N, C-alpha and C positions, 0 to 999 in steps of 0.2 A: 504428420504433424506433430513437433516438441507438445509440450501439455504446458498451457501460460501458468502463470504464479502470479497472484491476486493480494493485496494484505488490505485489510477491511479496518480501519479504522476511524474514530466517529466519538466525537464529546459527548457530556451526558444530553445536555440537549439537542442534541445530533441521532442519537442511538435510535430510535425508534423509527426517523425518518430514512436512514442507512436499511437498518430492519427489512424492513415493506419497500426497499426499493429492490434489496436482494430477491426479496420473498416474490415480486411481481418478473424478477428475469431468470425464476429458479430454473429452467430450460437453459438458459446462455448460461449460468452456472455451474453447470451439471460438470463439464468436464475439466472444467481448470479446478486446478487444487490451490486452498485459501488458507491465506493465514491472518490473525487477527488479534487484538490486543484484549486485555484479558475478560474484563465484563463484556464487549462488545461480542467477541467470541462467545461466551456463552452465550448469549442470547441469538446468535446468530446459528449454534447447535438446536438451540431449545425450536425454535421458530420454526428452522427449514428440515427439521430433525434429520441432521447429517452430523454425524460420530467423525469424522474425519477433516472436519474445519481444524488446522494446527492453532490451539489458541495459548500467547505466548501470556506475558507478565501485563496487567495491566499498565497500561500509556504509564502516571506519575512517578510505576517502580523499576521501572527500567523496557517496559512493553515496546515504546517509541524506538529506544536504541536498540531494541533487540532487534525488531524490525529494518533499522537503520543500517544496524550489522548483514544484511539477510540481501539487501540493495549493494551492500557492496562486494557482498560474495557472490553474484550474480543469480539469485535465487529468487526474485523478483521482480515480474514482470510490469505490473500497472500498480499504483498506489492511489488508495480510492480514502481520502480523509476526506472525512467531511466534519470539520469544523468550526465552533463556533464564533463569529465576528464581534459577538455583541457580549460573550461571558469572559474577564481575564481569567488565564490561566495559571495557576500556580506552578506547573511545568513548562512555562513557554519557552524556556531554552534548548526544552527536549523536542518541543514541538519544533523549536526553530531548526534544532540540527537535524531533521531529520528532515525536512523539507530543503533542506541545503543537501544534502546527499544523493536525495534521489534526480534533485536538478545539476546535479557533480557528475553522476553516472546517467544521465541522461534519461532517464524513465520518467514516464506520463504519468501525472499526478492529475487528480480529480477532485474539485477541492466541493463540489457541489453538486446535485442529482442533474441538473441537463448537461454539465460535462461530463458525469460516468457514463450516461445513456453516450453519449456520441461516444466515447474512446469504446464501452461495450460494444457496441453496433460495426464499427468502423473494422475495417481491413488490418488493422495492427491482429488484433485481435486474431481472425480469423485466417489470415494468411500469412506463412512463412516467407512470403516475399517484402511482406510489409514488416521491416526490424529497424529498429531505433538504430544508428551508428556509436558504438561504445566510445567512447574515449580512450585517444593511448595517455598515457602520462607519465611515458618515460622520458621526457626532457625532465617531467619534475622529480620523477625518483630517482634519475641519473645525474641528477645536479650533482655539483662540487658542493661539501658542507666542510665546514671550517671543522677544528676538533679544540 
């Protein structure tokens, strides 16, 4: 079975919740390739004692966009993004772009612990037969464009 890749992102007020959830599921995460934005990745590395977490830039400094690029390149199978619905974010356009690209490429997104738990324990994560259909953009990429 192919190794799944998970991107882990959390706003400041949700970082502890994400780290606790990953720690509670450390056995399930053991075989997975993990990517995380800056501070979240550092907290995960420290708390899980895993040095194989691929830490990207902090979200507001481009990390959200780096995760989005990895999604578009087919390198991410699941986005777990614990965002804070009560706190405005200065990099909100980056967040919307990340969620848009995940939806565009049909990547499952969990925005809270309940959804993340559901996806992590689902056949999607354990069975190669359960894969989301990748979109076909040939009509878009092959469209005539005036010069």
